[in-house]
N, C-alpha and C positions, 0 to 999 in steps of 0.2 A: 274512658281516657284516664291514663295514670297521672299521678300527682306530678311526676317529672315532666310529662308532656304538657300538662296544664301550666306549670311554672315557666316552661320554655315559651309557650304561646303568649302568656301574659308578658314575659320579658320582651318578646318580639314586638308586641303591640305597643308597649311603653317606649321601646326604642324608636319605633316609627312615629309615634306622637311627639317624642322629643325632637326628632329630626324635622318634623313638620313645623313645630313651634320655633325651632332654630331658623328655619328657612324664612319665617315671617319676620324675623328680627335681624336679618343679615346686614342691613344697612344701619349703621349707628348714627346717632345725632352728629351733625357736622362738627369737625374739630375747630378749635379756636382760630387757627390760621385761615380757615374757610371763611369765617365771618370777618376777620380783619382785612381780607382782600377787598371787601366792599367799601372800606374807608381809606384805602391806600390811593396814592396818585395813579391816574390811568396809565396803563402800560399797553403799548401798541402791539398788534399781532396781525397776521395775514387777514386781508379783507378790509382793514381800515382804510378809508380814503381821507387824505390829508390836504388841507389848503395851506400851501407854503408861500409866504410873502418875503421877498428880499427887497428891502427898502431901496427905492430909486433904481430898481433893476427889473423892469417889466418882462424882459426876456427870460428871467429866472423864476418869476412868480407864476404859480399855477397849482393845479390839483394833481396829486400823485397818490397811487394806491400801493399799500404794502403787499408785496407779492407773496406767493406760497412759500418761498424760501425765507421770508421775513425781511426783505430789503426794499428800499425805495430807490428807483432809478432816477437820479437827479442830473439835470444838465451840467455839463462841464466836468463834474467830479465822478460820475458813474454811480455804482451801487453803494448805498449807505445803509448799514445795518439798523433796523428799526425795531424788530421783535424784542419785546421785553424792556424797551426803553420808555421813559416818560417823554412828554413833549419838550420840556426844557433840555433834556439830554440830547434829543435829536436835533433841536435848534443849534445847540453848541457844536455837535458833530458836523453838521452841514456848514456852519460858519467857519469852523477850523479848516475844513477841506477847501472852502472857497478862498481862505487866506493863503493857501499854498500855491500862490502864483496867479490867482484870478482877480481877487478884490482886496483892497487894502484893509478895510474895516467893515465887513458885511454885517448888516443888521437883519437877522433872520427871525421870523415869527411863524409859528405853526399852530393851526387849529384843526380839530377833527371835523371834517366835512360830513362824513357818514361813518358811523360805528359799524363794526362787524355784527352780523346777525345773531339772534338767539334762536334756539331750536326748541320746539315744544312738541312733546310726544305723549302717547298714552291716551287716557280717557278725557279727551277734549273734543269740541265740536269739529275742528279742522286742524289736525296735526300738521306741522310744517316749519318752515324757516320764516322768521319775521324780523322786521327792523327793530333794532334796539333804540330806546329813547332814554336819555339820562334821567335818573330818578325812578325808573320802572321797578315795580314790585312784582312778585310772583303772581299776585291776583290780577294786576294789570295785564301781564303777559297772557294769562289764561283767558281773560276777557277778549283780547285781540284774536286769540285762536278759537273763538266761538263759544267760550265758556265751558263749564264742566259737562261731560256726558252724564246720563242718568246713573251710570254705574261708577262714577268717579268717587275716590276717597278725597274728601274736600278739606280735611284739616291740615294736611301737610303734603309735600311733594319731595321728590329726590332731584337734586341738582348736581350735575357734573360740571366741574369748573377747573380751569388751570390755575394752580396756586404755586408760585415760586418754581415754575417749570414742571410741576408734577400735576397729573390729572387726579382729582379727588372727587368722590361722590359723597354727599351728605344729605340727610333728611332735614328739611326746614319747614317752618310754618308758612302759610301763604302770604303773610304780611312782610316777609323778608325781602330785601332788595335783590335785584338781579343785576349782573354786570354783563357787558358785551361778551359774546362768545359762549355764554352759559347754555347748557342743554337741560331743559326742564322735563321731568317725567312724572305724569300724573298717574298714580296707581289705581287699580280697580279695587273697590271695597269688597270685603269678604261677605257681607250680608246686605 
């Protein structure tokens, strides 16, 4: 084999190794906004079930679900946008719509009755959709999904999360908090 062919082969091997190493690091650590989302006020999205109470109005008090379009269908006033809003913002929006010809001074309170699910995939005992519990960490979520499989990379996971309307994926340690709607992916270890 000539020196030129040898250099070409070595170059191709180095390029392949470089691409393989780059593939292993395609996910960067989670950006700052990713972590800040865990300490922000809760923002509603599709799948959240809300318990709405209108003081002294039992006909308007009940449980309502945020639909796929991000709205809550509320009696008398119709569709109220909920996606991306905090509980106080939605309370204010419903109260304002009720003031528009239905009640003089409505007192509206909202609590989350059931949070939207988290999704756990990859190297766990039973991948799937699970109920979110406030205060849940990645480690808690993995335990709910049957724990790590024998091939799991146990130090960190990839989480896909909606932050400020954008879908972001970041790598986090298993001690990090989870928020409702997260998708957790447990990678397979290399060795």
